[in-house]
Residue, then its C-alpha position, 0 to 999 in steps of 0.5 A: m934670510s931666515t930668522r930664528l923664532c923659537a925652539l919647537a919644544e916651546l910650542r903647544p898645539a893651538q896655543p900661539l907664542r908671541v915672539e918679539l923681534d926688533e921691528l916685528d912681532v910674530a905669532v908662532v902657532l903649531v897646528d897638526d904638526e905644522v908651524f905657522a908664523i903670522e904677523d902678531v897684530c890684527s889689521h882691524a884694531e892693532v891688537p896682538l893676535s897671539v892672545g886670541e884663540v886658534a881653531g883649525c888653521t884660523i886665529e881669532c882676535e880677542l877684541h872684536g872677533s876678526r879671524f885670519d887664515l894662518r896659511s894666507g893671512k886673509p881675514t875669514g871673519p869680520p870686522a877685519t877686511r885687510p890681511v896680515r902678513v904670514f911667513e914661510t917657516s922651517v924647522i931645523n934641528g928643533e929650532v923654528f925659523a922664518d923668512l921675515d923679509s919675504p912674506l908669502e905672496e898671498s899675504k902681501 
């Protein structure tokens, strides 16, 4: 089941948008006309990733510099060693949706 995250117009390139939901916070990121949704918490220090910097398809945690691939959730730079969940997104009529019940296989 897809959950509405935000309007596409709310997103700015490479600037994460934090979306707070009942049981999960998600960082939504627009990179080169592609929308990514990643769990908004660093697996190393439980800091919101949405306050970090985006470079290409990676997002960096501002606290200790852990980096995560927006496509897979896998850490690409220490000190994090565990992935964070990522979710498939779709844009329908200018609205961004994600299937939050089914993280992409790589991020499980």
